[in-house]
HTML snippet that shows the backbone in 3Dmol.js (N, CA, C, O; Angstrom):
<script src="https://3Dmol.org/build/3Dmol-min.js"></script>
<div id="view" style="width:600px;height:400px;position:relative"></div>
<script>
const pdb = `
ATOM      1  N   UNK A   1       0.848  -1.157   0.000  1.00  0.00           N
ATOM      2  CA  UNK A   1       0.000   0.000   0.000  1.00  0.00           C
ATOM      3  C   UNK A   1       0.903   1.231   0.000  1.00  0.00           C
ATOM      4  O   UNK A   1       1.801   1.343   0.834  1.00  0.00           O
ATOM      5  N   UNK A   2       0.666   2.159  -0.938  1.00  0.00           N
ATOM      6  CA  UNK A   2       1.464   3.380  -1.049  1.00  0.00           C
ATOM      7  C   UNK A   2       0.546   4.578  -0.834  1.00  0.00           C
ATOM      8  O   UNK A   2      -0.537   4.656  -1.415  1.00  0.00           O
ATOM      9  N   UNK A   3       0.994   5.515   0.010  1.00  0.00           N
ATOM     10  CA  UNK A   3       0.219   6.712   0.328  1.00  0.00           C
ATOM     11  C   UNK A   3       0.707   7.892  -0.510  1.00  0.00           C
ATOM     12  O   UNK A   3       1.793   7.843  -1.088  1.00  0.00           O
ATOM     13  N   UNK A   4      -0.099   8.948  -0.572  1.00  0.00           N
ATOM     14  CA  UNK A   4       0.205  10.124  -1.396  1.00  0.00           C
ATOM     15  C   UNK A   4       1.541  10.771  -1.070  1.00  0.00           C
ATOM     16  O   UNK A   4       2.199  11.301  -1.966  1.00  0.00           O
ATOM     17  N   UNK A   5       1.959  10.739   0.195  1.00  0.00           N
ATOM     18  CA  UNK A   5       3.212  11.399   0.591  1.00  0.00           C
ATOM     19  C   UNK A   5       4.453  10.529   0.372  1.00  0.00           C
ATOM     20  O   UNK A   5       5.558  10.931   0.737  1.00  0.00           O
ATOM     21  N   UNK A   6       4.281   9.348  -0.216  1.00  0.00           N
ATOM     22  CA  UNK A   6       5.411   8.466  -0.475  1.00  0.00           C
ATOM     23  C   UNK A   6       5.621   7.406   0.586  1.00  0.00           C
ATOM     24  O   UNK A   6       6.441   6.506   0.402  1.00  0.00           O
ATOM     25  N   UNK A   7       4.893   7.491   1.702  1.00  0.00           N
ATOM     26  CA  UNK A   7       4.949   6.466   2.737  1.00  0.00           C
ATOM     27  C   UNK A   7       4.364   5.182   2.159  1.00  0.00           C
ATOM     28  O   UNK A   7       3.376   5.218   1.425  1.00  0.00           O
ATOM     29  N   UNK A   8       4.980   4.042   2.494  1.00  0.00           N
ATOM     30  CA  UNK A   8       4.404   2.781   2.017  1.00  0.00           C
ATOM     31  C   UNK A   8       4.458   1.706   3.094  1.00  0.00           C
ATOM     32  O   UNK A   8       5.316   1.715   3.976  1.00  0.00           O
ATOM     33  N   UNK A   9       3.511   0.781   2.988  1.00  0.00           N
ATOM     34  CA  UNK A   9       3.346  -0.302   3.952  1.00  0.00           C
ATOM     35  C   UNK A   9       3.435  -1.636   3.232  1.00  0.00           C
ATOM     36  O   UNK A   9       2.813  -1.844   2.190  1.00  0.00           O
ATOM     37  N   UNK A  10       4.216  -2.529   3.807  1.00  0.00           N
ATOM     38  CA  UNK A  10       4.289  -3.902   3.317  1.00  0.00           C
ATOM     39  C   UNK A  10       3.998  -4.806   4.491  1.00  0.00           C
ATOM     40  O   UNK A  10       4.693  -4.749   5.505  1.00  0.00           O
ATOM     41  N   UNK A  11       2.986  -5.637   4.372  1.00  0.00           N
ATOM     42  CA  UNK A  11       2.659  -6.537   5.466  1.00  0.00           C
ATOM     43  C   UNK A  11       1.257  -7.088   5.357  1.00  0.00           C
ATOM     44  O   UNK A  11       0.657  -7.120   4.282  1.00  0.00           O
ATOM     45  N   UNK A  12       0.746  -7.525   6.508  1.00  0.00           N
ATOM     46  CA  UNK A  12      -0.544  -8.202   6.566  1.00  0.00           C
ATOM     47  C   UNK A  12      -1.706  -7.210   6.670  1.00  0.00           C
ATOM     48  O   UNK A  12      -1.597  -6.166   7.313  1.00  0.00           O
ATOM     49  N   UNK A  13      -2.806  -7.561   6.029  1.00  0.00           N
ATOM     50  CA  UNK A  13      -4.033  -6.773   6.060  1.00  0.00           C
ATOM     51  C   UNK A  13      -5.185  -7.648   6.516  1.00  0.00           C
ATOM     52  O   UNK A  13      -5.190  -8.855   6.273  1.00  0.00           O
ATOM     53  N   UNK A  14      -6.174  -7.035   7.187  1.00  0.00           N
ATOM     54  CA  UNK A  14      -7.416  -7.729   7.527  1.00  0.00           C
ATOM     55  C   UNK A  14      -8.336  -7.690   6.312  1.00  0.00           C
ATOM     56  O   UNK A  14      -8.952  -8.690   5.942  1.00  0.00           O
ATOM     57  N   UNK A  15      -8.413  -6.511   5.701  1.00  0.00           N
ATOM     58  CA  UNK A  15      -9.153  -6.293   4.463  1.00  0.00           C
ATOM     59  C   UNK A  15      -8.563  -5.039   3.827  1.00  0.00           C
ATOM     60  O   UNK A  15      -7.593  -4.487   4.346  1.00  0.00           O
ATOM     61  N   UNK A  16      -9.124  -4.587   2.727  1.00  0.00           N
ATOM     62  CA  UNK A  16      -8.583  -3.443   2.009  1.00  0.00           C
ATOM     63  C   UNK A  16      -8.412  -2.227   2.925  1.00  0.00           C
ATOM     64  O   UNK A  16      -9.389  -1.706   3.463  1.00  0.00           O
ATOM     65  N   UNK A  17      -7.170  -1.784   3.095  1.00  0.00           N
ATOM     66  CA  UNK A  17      -6.880  -0.594   3.877  1.00  0.00           C
ATOM     67  C   UNK A  17      -6.862  -0.764   5.378  1.00  0.00           C
ATOM     68  O   UNK A  17      -6.692   0.218   6.100  1.00  0.00           O
ATOM     69  N   UNK A  18      -7.033  -1.981   5.875  1.00  0.00           N
ATOM     70  CA  UNK A  18      -7.031  -2.212   7.329  1.00  0.00           C
ATOM     71  C   UNK A  18      -5.856  -3.122   7.692  1.00  0.00           C
ATOM     72  O   UNK A  18      -5.831  -4.304   7.352  1.00  0.00           O
ATOM     73  N   UNK A  19      -4.883  -2.530   8.395  1.00  0.00           N
ATOM     74  CA  UNK A  19      -3.707  -3.276   8.823  1.00  0.00           C
ATOM     75  C   UNK A  19      -4.099  -4.296   9.887  1.00  0.00           C
ATOM     76  O   UNK A  19      -4.942  -4.021  10.741  1.00  0.00           O
ATOM     77  N   UNK A  20      -3.487  -5.468   9.830  1.00  0.00           N
ATOM     78  CA  UNK A  20      -3.779  -6.477  10.842  1.00  0.00           C
ATOM     79  C   UNK A  20      -2.640  -7.495  10.883  1.00  0.00           C
ATOM     80  O   UNK A  20      -2.682  -8.511  10.189  1.00  0.00           O
ATOM     81  N   UNK A  21      -1.628  -7.217  11.697  1.00  0.00           N
ATOM     82  CA  UNK A  21      -0.529  -8.166  11.839  1.00  0.00           C
ATOM     83  C   UNK A  21       0.812  -7.522  11.596  1.00  0.00           C
ATOM     84  O   UNK A  21       0.971  -6.306  11.702  1.00  0.00           O
ATOM     85  N   UNK A  22       1.775  -8.363  11.266  1.00  0.00           N
ATOM     86  CA  UNK A  22       3.152  -7.905  11.089  1.00  0.00           C
ATOM     87  C   UNK A  22       3.316  -7.132   9.792  1.00  0.00           C
ATOM     88  O   UNK A  22       2.726  -7.466   8.765  1.00  0.00           O
ATOM     89  N   UNK A  23       4.140  -6.078   9.869  1.00  0.00           N
ATOM     90  CA  UNK A  23       4.401  -5.297   8.678  1.00  0.00           C
ATOM     91  C   UNK A  23       5.480  -4.261   8.908  1.00  0.00           C
ATOM     92  O   UNK A  23       5.975  -4.080  10.020  1.00  0.00           O
ATOM     93  N   UNK A  24       5.830  -3.585   7.823  1.00  0.00           N
ATOM     94  CA  UNK A  24       6.818  -2.513   7.850  1.00  0.00           C
ATOM     95  C   UNK A  24       6.217  -1.285   7.196  1.00  0.00           C
ATOM     96  O   UNK A  24       5.735  -1.343   6.065  1.00  0.00           O
ATOM     97  N   UNK A  25       6.250  -0.175   7.914  1.00  0.00           N
ATOM     98  CA  UNK A  25       5.783   1.102   7.406  1.00  0.00           C
ATOM     99  C   UNK A  25       7.022   1.948   7.155  1.00  0.00           C
ATOM    100  O   UNK A  25       7.746   2.280   8.093  1.00  0.00           O
ATOM    101  N   UNK A  26       7.272   2.300   5.893  1.00  0.00           N
ATOM    102  CA  UNK A  26       8.454   3.063   5.522  1.00  0.00           C
ATOM    103  C   UNK A  26       8.023   4.463   5.122  1.00  0.00           C
ATOM    104  O   UNK A  26       7.205   4.639   4.219  1.00  0.00           O
ATOM    105  N   UNK A  27       8.584   5.463   5.806  1.00  0.00           N
ATOM    106  CA  UNK A  27       8.254   6.858   5.549  1.00  0.00           C
ATOM    107  C   UNK A  27       9.141   7.413   4.441  1.00  0.00           C
ATOM    108  O   UNK A  27      10.186   6.838   4.137  1.00  0.00           O
ATOM    109  N   UNK A  28       8.737   8.511   3.843  1.00  0.00           N
ATOM    110  CA  UNK A  28       9.485   9.143   2.757  1.00  0.00           C
ATOM    111  C   UNK A  28      10.920   9.457   3.176  1.00  0.00           C
ATOM    112  O   UNK A  28      11.828   9.432   2.345  1.00  0.00           O
ATOM    113  N   UNK A  29      11.127   9.750   4.451  1.00  0.00           N
ATOM    114  CA  UNK A  29      12.455  10.076   4.967  1.00  0.00           C
ATOM    115  C   UNK A  29      13.390   8.867   5.011  1.00  0.00           C
ATOM    116  O   UNK A  29      14.604   9.016   5.149  1.00  0.00           O
ATOM    117  N   UNK A  30      12.811   7.668   4.894  1.00  0.00           N
ATOM    118  CA  UNK A  30      13.590   6.450   5.012  1.00  0.00           C
ATOM    119  C   UNK A  30      13.461   5.803   6.380  1.00  0.00           C
ATOM    120  O   UNK A  30      13.901   4.669   6.570  1.00  0.00           O
ATOM    121  N   UNK A  31      12.859   6.509   7.341  1.00  0.00           N
ATOM    122  CA  UNK A  31      12.598   5.926   8.662  1.00  0.00           C
ATOM    123  C   UNK A  31      11.602   4.786   8.497  1.00  0.00           C
ATOM    124  O   UNK A  31      10.721   4.845   7.640  1.00  0.00           O
ATOM    125  N   UNK A  32      11.745   3.732   9.333  1.00  0.00           N
ATOM    126  CA  UNK A  32      10.862   2.567   9.225  1.00  0.00           C
ATOM    127  C   UNK A  32      10.319   2.166  10.580  1.00  0.00           C
ATOM    128  O   UNK A  32      11.024   2.235  11.586  1.00  0.00           O
ATOM    129  N   UNK A  33       9.064   1.748  10.604  1.00  0.00           N
ATOM    130  CA  UNK A  33       8.443   1.104  11.756  1.00  0.00           C
ATOM    131  C   UNK A  33       8.247  -0.354  11.389  1.00  0.00           C
ATOM    132  O   UNK A  33       7.579  -0.664  10.403  1.00  0.00           O
ATOM    133  N   UNK A  34       8.825  -1.254  12.176  1.00  0.00           N
ATOM    134  CA  UNK A  34       8.676  -2.684  11.931  1.00  0.00           C
ATOM    135  C   UNK A  34       8.045  -3.329  13.147  1.00  0.00           C
ATOM    136  O   UNK A  34       8.559  -3.210  14.259  1.00  0.00           O
ATOM    137  N   UNK A  35       6.927  -4.015  12.938  1.00  0.00           N
ATOM    138  CA  UNK A  35       6.259  -4.679  14.053  1.00  0.00           C
ATOM    139  C   UNK A  35       4.832  -5.034  13.729  1.00  0.00           C
ATOM    140  O   UNK A  35       4.504  -5.350  12.585  1.00  0.00           O
ATOM    141  N   UNK A  36       3.968  -4.982  14.752  1.00  0.00           N
ATOM    142  CA  UNK A  36       2.548  -5.310  14.602  1.00  0.00           C
ATOM    143  C   UNK A  36       1.727  -4.037  14.500  1.00  0.00           C
ATOM    144  O   UNK A  36       1.891  -3.110  15.294  1.00  0.00           O
ATOM    145  N   UNK A  37       0.843  -4.004  13.514  1.00  0.00           N
ATOM    146  CA  UNK A  37      -0.008  -2.844  13.282  1.00  0.00           C
ATOM    147  C   UNK A  37      -1.430  -3.309  13.069  1.00  0.00           C
ATOM    148  O   UNK A  37      -1.683  -4.248  12.314  1.00  0.00           O
ATOM    149  N   UNK A  38      -2.364  -2.644  13.744  1.00  0.00           N
ATOM    150  CA  UNK A  38      -3.776  -3.012  13.644  1.00  0.00           C
ATOM    151  C   UNK A  38      -4.635  -1.766  13.560  1.00  0.00           C
ATOM    152  O   UNK A  38      -4.527  -0.876  14.405  1.00  0.00           O
ATOM    153  N   UNK A  39      -5.480  -1.695  12.557  1.00  0.00           N
ATOM    154  CA  UNK A  39      -6.406  -0.583  12.424  1.00  0.00           C
ATOM    155  C   UNK A  39      -6.389   0.018  11.031  1.00  0.00           C
ATOM    156  O   UNK A  39      -5.628  -0.413  10.165  1.00  0.00           O
ATOM    157  N   UNK A  40      -7.235   1.014  10.825  1.00  0.00           N
ATOM    158  CA  UNK A  40      -7.344   1.708   9.545  1.00  0.00           C
ATOM    159  C   UNK A  40      -6.553   3.008   9.598  1.00  0.00           C
ATOM    160  O   UNK A  40      -6.594   3.724  10.598  1.00  0.00           O
ATOM    161  N   UNK A  41      -5.836   3.309   8.527  1.00  0.00           N
ATOM    162  CA  UNK A  41      -4.963   4.486   8.467  1.00  0.00           C
ATOM    163  C   UNK A  41      -5.727   5.771   8.794  1.00  0.00           C
ATOM    164  O   UNK A  41      -5.208   6.624   9.514  1.00  0.00           O
ATOM    165  N   UNK A  42      -6.931   5.923   8.286  1.00  0.00           N
ATOM    166  CA  UNK A  42      -7.690   7.160   8.498  1.00  0.00           C
ATOM    167  C   UNK A  42      -8.453   7.189   9.817  1.00  0.00           C
ATOM    168  O   UNK A  42      -9.056   8.209  10.150  1.00  0.00           O
ATOM    169  N   UNK A  43      -8.442   6.082  10.583  1.00  0.00           N
ATOM    170  CA  UNK A  43      -9.154   6.032  11.862  1.00  0.00           C
ATOM    171  C   UNK A  43      -8.212   5.828  13.043  1.00  0.00           C
ATOM    172  O   UNK A  43      -8.639   5.903  14.195  1.00  0.00           O
ATOM    173  N   UNK A  44      -6.965   5.577  12.773  1.00  0.00           N
ATOM    174  CA  UNK A  44      -5.988   5.329  13.825  1.00  0.00           C
ATOM    175  C   UNK A  44      -5.474   3.904  13.763  1.00  0.00           C
ATOM    176  O   UNK A  44      -6.239   2.966  13.543  1.00  0.00           O
ATOM    177  N   UNK A  45      -4.183   3.748  13.957  1.00  0.00           N
ATOM    178  CA  UNK A  45      -3.548   2.450  13.888  1.00  0.00           C
ATOM    179  C   UNK A  45      -2.813   2.201  15.199  1.00  0.00           C
ATOM    180  O   UNK A  45      -2.011   3.028  15.634  1.00  0.00           O
ATOM    181  N   UNK A  46      -3.087   1.067  15.823  1.00  0.00           N
ATOM    182  CA  UNK A  46      -2.364   0.663  17.029  1.00  0.00           C
ATOM    183  C   UNK A  46      -1.064   0.021  16.565  1.00  0.00           C
ATOM    184  O   UNK A  46      -1.066  -0.900  15.748  1.00  0.00           O
ATOM    185  N   UNK A  47       0.056   0.528  17.104  1.00  0.00           N
ATOM    186  CA  UNK A  47       1.369   0.074  16.661  1.00  0.00           C
ATOM    187  C   UNK A  47       2.189  -0.408  17.843  1.00  0.00           C
ATOM    188  O   UNK A  47       2.329   0.293  18.845  1.00  0.00           O
ATOM    189  N   UNK A  48       2.729  -1.612  17.716  1.00  0.00           N
ATOM    190  CA  UNK A  48       3.725  -2.130  18.653  1.00  0.00           C
ATOM    191  C   UNK A  48       4.902  -2.488  17.764  1.00  0.00           C
ATOM    192  O   UNK A  48       4.922  -3.543  17.130  1.00  0.00           O
ATOM    193  N   UNK A  49       5.888  -1.591  17.726  1.00  0.00           N
ATOM    194  CA  UNK A  49       6.932  -1.736  16.722  1.00  0.00           C
ATOM    195  C   UNK A  49       8.248  -1.123  17.177  1.00  0.00           C
ATOM    196  O   UNK A  49       8.333  -0.469  18.216  1.00  0.00           O
ATOM    197  N   UNK A  50       9.253  -1.356  16.374  1.00  0.00           N
ATOM    198  CA  UNK A  50      10.571  -0.760  16.564  1.00  0.00           C
ATOM    199  C   UNK A  50      10.756   0.284  15.474  1.00  0.00           C
ATOM    200  O   UNK A  50      10.493   0.023  14.300  1.00  0.00           O
ATOM    201  N   UNK A  51      11.212   1.472  15.873  1.00  0.00           N
ATOM    202  CA  UNK A  51      11.482   2.542  14.923  1.00  0.00           C
ATOM    203  C   UNK A  51      12.946   2.488  14.529  1.00  0.00           C
ATOM    204  O   UNK A  51      13.828   2.533  15.387  1.00  0.00           O
ATOM    205  N   UNK A  52      13.207   2.390  13.223  1.00  0.00           N
ATOM    206  CA  UNK A  52      14.564   2.421  12.686  1.00  0.00           C
ATOM    207  C   UNK A  52      14.704   3.755  11.954  1.00  0.00           C
ATOM    208  O   UNK A  52      14.073   3.972  10.920  1.00  0.00           O
ATOM    209  N   UNK A  53      15.533   4.644  12.495  1.00  0.00           N
ATOM    210  CA  UNK A  53      15.685   5.962  11.891  1.00  0.00           C
ATOM    211  C   UNK A  53      16.767   5.943  10.831  1.00  0.00           C
ATOM    212  O   UNK A  53      17.829   5.348  11.017  1.00  0.00           O
ATOM    213  N   UNK A  54      16.485   6.603   9.712  1.00  0.00           N
ATOM    214  CA  UNK A  54      17.438   6.760   8.635  1.00  0.00           C
ATOM    215  C   UNK A  54      18.460   7.803   9.069  1.00  0.00           C
ATOM    216  O   UNK A  54      18.131   8.986   9.149  1.00  0.00           O
ATOM    217  N   UNK A  55      19.661   7.399   9.343  1.00  0.00           N
ATOM    218  CA  UNK A  55      20.674   8.317   9.872  1.00  0.00           C
ATOM    219  C   UNK A  55      20.987   9.454   8.920  1.00  0.00           C
ATOM    220  O   UNK A  55      21.357  10.539   9.367  1.00  0.00           O
ATOM    221  N   UNK A  56      20.851   9.239   7.628  1.00  0.00           N
ATOM    222  CA  UNK A  56      21.135  10.284   6.653  1.00  0.00           C
ATOM    223  C   UNK A  56      20.133  11.425   6.730  1.00  0.00           C
ATOM    224  O   UNK A  56      20.474  12.565   6.414  1.00  0.00           O
ATOM    225  N   UNK A  57      18.879  11.134   7.152  1.00  0.00           N
ATOM    226  CA  UNK A  57      17.855  12.173   7.191  1.00  0.00           C
ATOM    227  C   UNK A  57      17.589  12.694   8.594  1.00  0.00           C
ATOM    228  O   UNK A  57      16.942  13.729   8.755  1.00  0.00           O
ATOM    229  N   UNK A  58      18.073  11.999   9.602  1.00  0.00           N
ATOM    230  CA  UNK A  58      17.782  12.377  10.984  1.00  0.00           C
ATOM    231  C   UNK A  58      18.484  13.647  11.409  1.00  0.00           C
ATOM    232  O   UNK A  58      19.658  13.852  11.102  1.00  0.00           O
ATOM    233  N   UNK A  59      17.762  14.501  12.118  1.00  0.00           N
ATOM    234  CA  UNK A  59      18.361  15.723  12.628  1.00  0.00           C
ATOM    235  C   UNK A  59      18.440  15.699  14.149  1.00  0.00           C
ATOM    236  O   UNK A  59      19.065  16.569  14.755  1.00  0.00           O
ATOM    237  N   UNK A  60      17.809  14.708  14.765  1.00  0.00           N
ATOM    238  CA  UNK A  60      17.818  14.623  16.227  1.00  0.00           C
ATOM    239  C   UNK A  60      19.180  14.141  16.717  1.00  0.00           C
ATOM    240  O   UNK A  60      19.798  13.260  16.119  1.00  0.00           O
ATOM    241  N   UNK A  61      19.622  14.726  17.795  1.00  0.00           N
ATOM    242  CA  UNK A  61      20.882  14.326  18.407  1.00  0.00           C
ATOM    243  C   UNK A  61      20.612  13.229  19.427  1.00  0.00           C
ATOM    244  O   UNK A  61      19.562  13.239  20.069  1.00  0.00           O
ATOM    245  N   UNK A  62      21.537  12.280  19.595  1.00  0.00           N
ATOM    246  CA  UNK A  62      21.339  11.241  20.611  1.00  0.00           C
ATOM    247  C   UNK A  62      21.119  11.851  21.989  1.00  0.00           C
ATOM    248  O   UNK A  62      21.758  12.841  22.346  1.00  0.00           O
ATOM    249  N   UNK A  63      20.224  11.264  22.750  1.00  0.00           N
ATOM    250  CA  UNK A  63      19.892  11.715  24.103  1.00  0.00           C
ATOM    251  C   UNK A  63      19.320  13.122  24.149  1.00  0.00           C
ATOM    252  O   UNK A  63      19.346  13.758  25.203  1.00  0.00           O
ATOM    253  N   UNK A  64      18.803  13.624  23.026  1.00  0.00           N
ATOM    254  CA  UNK A  64      18.208  14.952  23.056  1.00  0.00           C
ATOM    255  C   UNK A  64      16.766  14.862  23.525  1.00  0.00           C
ATOM    256  O   UNK A  64      16.110  13.838  23.336  1.00  0.00           O
ATOM    257  N   UNK A  65      16.275  15.925  24.134  1.00  0.00           N
ATOM    258  CA  UNK A  65      14.896  15.969  24.598  1.00  0.00           C
ATOM    259  C   UNK A  65      13.999  16.437  23.467  1.00  0.00           C
ATOM    260  O   UNK A  65      14.425  17.233  22.631  1.00  0.00           O
ATOM    261  N   UNK A  66      12.748  15.949  23.425  1.00  0.00           N
ATOM    262  CA  UNK A  66      11.814  16.414  22.394  1.00  0.00           C
ATOM    263  C   UNK A  66      11.561  17.905  22.517  1.00  0.00           C
ATOM    264  O   UNK A  66      11.605  18.457  23.616  1.00  0.00           O
ATOM    265  N   UNK A  67      11.301  18.548  21.414  1.00  0.00           N
ATOM    266  CA  UNK A  67      11.026  19.985  21.401  1.00  0.00           C
ATOM    267  C   UNK A  67       9.610  20.237  21.804  1.00  0.00           C
ATOM    268  O   UNK A  67       9.179  21.389  21.857  1.00  0.00           O
TER     269      UNK A  67
END
`;
const viewer = $3Dmol.createViewer("view");
viewer.addModel(pdb, "pdb");
viewer.setStyle({}, {cartoon: {color: "spectrum"}});
viewer.zoomTo();
viewer.render();
</script>
């Protein structure tokens, strides 16, 4: 599934547009969420995953506090 902003999802679906199970959500920046996702994109998705940040695009410094 590919979204308008270039984000794409590869993984399990319950039905068209409804995530249900293991998958990878890759953002345009190259950052990735890998894990379990359940729900519809436009209604909210419950995510239990690991975030892998693309070091080339990341601007956050290690141990920095959120703005």
